[in-house]
N, C-alpha and C positions, 0 to 999 in steps of 0.2 A: 504494500500500500504506500503510495507516494504522499508525503506530507508537505510538499513545497507550498501549496496554497495556504497552509495554516501557519507557516513560519512568519513571524512578525519581524520586519526589518527595522533595526534600531535607527532612530532618527539621529541625524548628524547634529552636533551641538552648534549653536549660532550665538554670536555676540549680541547681548541685550542692548548695546548702544548703536551699532551700525547694521546689525542683521546678517553680517557675512558669516559663512562657515568658519569655525576657528578651532584651534587646539587648546589655547589658553585664554583666560580672561584675567584682568587685573582689577583689584578692588582698592579703594581708598581706605586705608587703615582697617582693612578687613570687612568693611561694611558694604558700601554701594559700588557696583561695577562701574568703572570709568572707561573701559574699552577692552580690546582684545589684541592678540598678536597680529591681527589683520588691519586694525585701524589706529594703533598707537605706534609711534616710532621711538626706539631706544636711542638715547643720546648720551655722550660722554660728558659728565658734569664738569670735567676739567676744561672742556672746550666751550662751555656755555657761559656767556657773560652774565646772564641772570642769576647764576649760582654764586657769583662772586661780587655782586653789586653792593650790598650793604656791609662791607667789611672794612 
């Protein structure tokens, strides 16, 4: 007996911010999602002027 029709395909996770399929999401202090690996860009803090402004 074939069971292919009864197999439920798992839904792909999506970013709650941009809606794109994603592997990881990022949360602000562990609470609200702020984006995913698809819509956020990682940047080196040593190269960002905004990380050194108030010093």
